[in-house]
Structure formats: structure tokens, C-alpha cells
C-alpha positions in Angstrom: -0.1 0.1 -0.3 3.0 2.6 1.2 4.2 1.8 -2.2 1.3 2.5 -4.6 1.2 5.9 -2.2 4.5 7.0 -3.0 3.2 6.4 -7.0 0.3 8.4 -6.7 2.5 10.9 -5.0 5.3 11.2 -7.5 3.1 11.0 -10.3 1.3 14.2 -8.8 4.5 15.7 -9.1 5.5 14.9 -12.5 2.0 16.6 -13.3 2.6 19.4 -11.8 6.1 19.5 -12.9 5.3 19.4 -16.8 1.8 21.2 -16.4 1.4 23.4 -18.8 0.3 27.5 -18.4 -3.3 27.9 -19.9 -5.0 30.6 -21.3 -9.2 30.9 -20.1 -11.3 33.6 -21.4 -14.6 33.9 -19.1 -17.6 35.3 -21.0 -21.0 36.2 -19.2 -23.1 38.9 -17.5 -21.0 42.5 -17.2 -18.3 42.3 -13.7 -15.8 44.5 -12.3 -13.6 42.4 -10.9 -10.9 44.7 -9.6 -14.1 45.9 -7.4 -15.3 43.9 -4.0 -18.2 41.0 -5.2 -21.2 42.5 -7.3 -24.7 42.9 -4.8 -28.1 44.8 -5.2 -30.8 45.7 -7.5 -30.1 44.2 -11.0 -27.0 42.0 -9.9 -28.4 38.1 -10.4 -27.2 34.6 -9.4 -25.2 35.2 -13.1 -22.7 38.3 -12.2 -21.8 36.6 -8.8 -21.2 33.1 -10.4 -19.4 34.8 -13.2 -17.4 37.2 -10.5 -16.7 34.1 -8.3 -14.9 32.0 -11.0 -12.5 34.8 -12.5 -12.0 35.3 -8.8 -11.2 31.1 -8.7 -9.2 30.5 -11.6 -7.1 34.1 -11.3 -6.3 32.2 -8.2 -5.0 29.2 -9.9 -1.2 28.5 -10.6 -0.6 27.9 -13.8 -4.1 30.2 -15.3 -4.0 33.1 -16.9 -7.8 34.2 -17.3 -9.3 37.3 -19.4 -12.1 39.0 -19.8 -14.5 40.7 -22.7 -14.4 43.8 -20.5 -10.3 44.2 -20.0 -8.8 46.9 -22.0 -6.3 44.8 -23.4 -8.4 42.8 -24.6 -10.1 45.9 -26.8 -6.0 46.8 -26.9 -5.2 43.5 -29.0 -8.0 44.0 -31.2 -6.8 47.8 -31.8 -3.4 46.5 -33.0 -4.4 43.2 -35.0 -7.1 45.2 -36.7 -6.2 49.1 -37.0 -10.0 51.1 -38.4 -11.7 47.8 -37.8 -11.7 46.7 -34.3 -14.1 46.1 -32.6 -15.1 44.1 -29.3 -16.9 41.4 -32.0 -13.2 41.1 -34.1 -11.1 41.3 -30.5 -13.3 38.8 -28.3 -13.0 36.6 -31.8 -9.3 36.9 -31.6 -8.8 36.2 -28.1 -10.8 33.2 -28.4 -9.5 31.7 -31.6 -5.8 32.0 -31.3 -4.6 33.4 -27.6 -7.0 31.2 -25.0 -6.6 27.9 -24.9 -9.8 27.1 -23.0 -13.8 29.5 -23.5 -15.7 28.9 -20.7 -19.0 30.9 -21.0 -22.6 31.8 -18.7 -25.2 32.7 -21.3 -27.4 35.3 -19.0 -26.9 38.7 -20.6 -27.1 39.9 -24.0 -23.6 40.3 -24.6 -23.3 36.5 -23.5 -25.7 35.2 -26.0 -23.6 37.1 -29.0 -20.8 35.8 -27.5 -21.9 31.8 -28.0 -23.7 32.6 -31.5 -20.7 33.8 -32.7 -18.3 31.3 -31.1 -20.8 28.7 -32.4 -19.4 29.2 -35.5 -16.1 28.3 -35.2 -15.0 24.5 -34.8 -11.5 25.7 -33.1 -13.2 27.7 -30.4 -16.2 25.2 -29.7 -13.6 22.9 -29.3 -11.9 23.8 -26.1 -15.2 26.1 -24.4 -17.4 25.2 -22.2 -20.7 26.4 -21.4 -22.4 26.4 -17.9 -26.3 26.8 -18.2 -28.4 28.2 -15.6 -30.6 24.5 -14.3 -33.2 26.3 -14.9 -33.2 26.3 -18.4 -32.7 22.6 -19.2 -35.2 21.9 -20.5 -36.1 25.6 -22.1 -37.3 24.9 -25.9 -35.6 28.2 -27.2 -33.6 29.9 -30.2 -31.3 30.3 -27.6 -31.3 26.3 -27.1 -31.9 25.3 -30.1 -30.0 27.2 -32.3 -26.5 28.7 -30.9 -25.8 26.0 -27.6 -27.0 23.0 -29.6 -24.9 24.2 -33.0 -21.9 24.7 -30.5 -22.6 21.3 -28.8 -22.3 19.8 -32.4 -18.8 21.0 -32.1 -17.5 19.4 -29.9 -18.9 22.3 -27.2 -19.3 20.6 -23.6 -22.3 21.8 -21.9 -23.3 21.7 -18.2 -26.1 22.9 -16.4 -26.2 24.0 -13.1 -27.9 26.3 -10.6 -25.7 29.4 -10.7 -26.1 30.0 -6.9 -24.3 26.7 -6.4 -20.5 28.1 -6.9 -19.2 24.4 -5.2 -21.3 22.5 -8.2 -19.9 25.1 -10.6 -16.0 25.5 -9.5 -16.2 21.4 -9.7 -17.6 21.2 -13.5 -14.9 24.4 -14.2 -12.1 22.6 -12.7 -12.8 19.3 -14.1 -12.8 21.1 -17.6 -9.7 23.1 -16.8 -7.5 19.7 -15.8 -9.5 18.4 -19.2 -7.8 21.3 -21.5 -4.5 21.5 -19.6 -3.5 17.8 -20.1 -4.7 18.1 -24.4 -2.2 21.3 -24.3 0.5 19.4 -22.7 -0.6 16.5 -25.3 -0.4 19.2 -28.4 2.7 20.4 -27.1 3.9 16.7 -26.9 3.0 16.1 -30.1 4.8 18.9 -31.9 8.3 19.0 -30.9 
């Protein structure tokens, strides 16, 4: 038994040593990550969940996170596209070329638009996790039958959970990020 524990510990150490750094694009309702947790009128569970996830991801070793509302994202778009830069082109560029994982909490007009945009690109869908509020699991809407179904058909991972259940949400995200880290490590190994 002691030998198996030793081997498991060695494998964990090796995994941590060779773990790839990944960049995560986190989309959802607008938040101000440098301010205290959102609260008050107009603040939904989705706002709180995205704020929670941003800070949990930000605190992780080997993970860099970005938001659509970050000025850096808009600056990257301006540098790449000049006068043709806008939020649409900037987010598409960052999600497709500079992100190893994309996580979306569909709950606002902007996040619905992002899923519609990203669902048209297999390269993004293959690295995208969409966390839908449990209350909409059985909904037959344009969103569920259109952009969500399209993204899922292109290998996006779709999970349902209550947006106020941060423990379950974090477990889903950790599992996804672990998988995406492994995918990046394998790609790096196979390309060298």
C-alpha cells in the first residue's frame, strides 16, 4: 500500500512539474473584477457566479484569465485590426488564437451574442465550456435550439447547474480546466 501511495505522489509531482500554462477566456454578464463582489439591484446569480469564477481561476497556478471587458483585449484587437477593431473582432481573435479554454455563462445579451459568434468556429467550440443555469435545462428556445445546439454539435461541452451553487460550478470548471491543460500538454508533446 505504501508503495502505491509513493507512486501516486510521484505522479502528482510530475504532473504539476510538467503542467502547461493555460489561458482562459471567461464570458458572461458584465462584472468589474477589481471591485468588491457584485450585490444590489440588477445583480443576478450569473453576475455573482462569473465574479466568483474569475477570482477562483485568477488564484490558480498556471492559469491566466481574461474577460471581454478587459482593456487589454480591446488593445489586442486595435493592434491587430486598426480601424476595423471592435469588440466582436477582438473577442473572436482572443478566443480563437490566444485562449486555450473558453468558459461562458450565458445570461446576458452580450454573452448570448458571444455564444452565437463562437458557435460558428469549430476551433473555439472544441475548447469551450458553456455553463447554463439549471432552470433552463428543459427550455425549448431559440438559444437552446440554435447557438447552444450548434456549439454542442461542434464539440463544445455543455453543463447545467444552478448559478448560485458555486461549489458545483467550481467542480465543473476544475474538471474542464484539468482536461484542457492535459490537451495542451499533449499537443505540445506531439509537436516537439
